[in-house]
N, C-alpha and C positions, 0 to 999 in steps of 0.2 A: 504494500500500500504506500505508494509514493505520494508525498505531500510537500508542497511549498506554500507557506502561508505568510503573506505580507501584512504588515501593520505599520501604523505611524502616520498615515496620510491624514490630511485635513486641510483646513483653510488657514492661510497665513498672509500677512501683508507683504507687499514688495519690500525687499531688504531684510526680511526675516529669515528664520532658520527652521529646519525640520529634519528629523532623522527617521529614516525608514528601516524596518527590520524584516528579514525573511527567514523564517524558521523551517528547516528541512528535515524530512524523515523518510524512511523506507528505501534508502539507497546509501551507497558509500560516499558521503558528502565530501570527504577529503580527496577523492579521486576525480572530482569535477571542478573545472573552471566555473566560476560563478559570475553572472552578469546582471545588470539592471538595464531594462529597456523602458521606453516610454512611448505613449501614443496620444497625441492631442486630437480633438475632433477634426475630421476632415484631412488628417495628415497620416503618413505612413509611420510604421514602427521605427523607432530610432534607438540605436545602441548608445546608452549613456555612459556606462562604465563596466569594466570587467577586471577580474582578479584571478591570479593563478592559484594552484592547489594550496600552497602554504601561505599565500599572501605576500610573497616576495616581490611581485611585480603587478602593476596596475596600469590600465589604459583608460583614457577619457575622451569623450567627444569634445571637439573644440569649443562648442557652445557652453560647456560646463567646466572646462578646465580651470583650475584655480579656485573654484567655488564649491565643487562637490568632492567628497572623499569616500571611496569604497573600502571596506574592510571586512574581515571574516574572522570568526572564532570557531575553529574546527571542533573544539571540545564541546561547544554548544550547538553545533550544526546550524550556525546562523551567519548570514551575511548582512551587512549594514550599508546604508547610503546616507551619509551626512550631507545635507544641502544647506549651504549658506548663501547669503546675499541673493535671495530668491528674486526672480523676475516674473512678470506676468506671463511671458512666453514659456516659462517652465511648467505652466499648468498642463497636466496630462494625467493619464492613468499610468502608474509605474508598476512594472511587473518584474519579478525575479525569474531568472532562467539558469538552470543547471545544465552545463554543456559537457557531454561525454567526450573525452579526448580522443583524437585520431579516428573519429567516426566509429568508435567501438560499440556504440549503442545509441538509443534515443536520448534526446534531451528532455527536460521537464520544465513546465511553466507553472507559475503561480497564477492566481486569479486576478491579482492586481489590486492596487490601492490608489484612490483618487487624491491627487495633490492639486489644490486650487490656490493660486496666488492672485489676490485681488485687494484693492484698496476700498 
């Protein structure tokens, strides 16, 4: 029973901060790259950030670089996304994704959590 459950979304004013969590279960969490994606109304899915198995390396979309930080705690099977200096254009549904390395198997998606940045 694979599960990825996001939490921490909500309403925040521009310039504010929010931290998302994604709790994973039912698979070997430490063997998967983890990513955060987002999708705004009328737009395609965008890769926001990704992190390697042990958290030794991370990548970010240019639009969030310097403002967002991805991290993981393998002991808790959880990946986080800290979002600072939020902008209206950050408004989207944010989803967690577990990526099997080298196409060794299927990836897994969470249901997503809504982040709304509005004044």
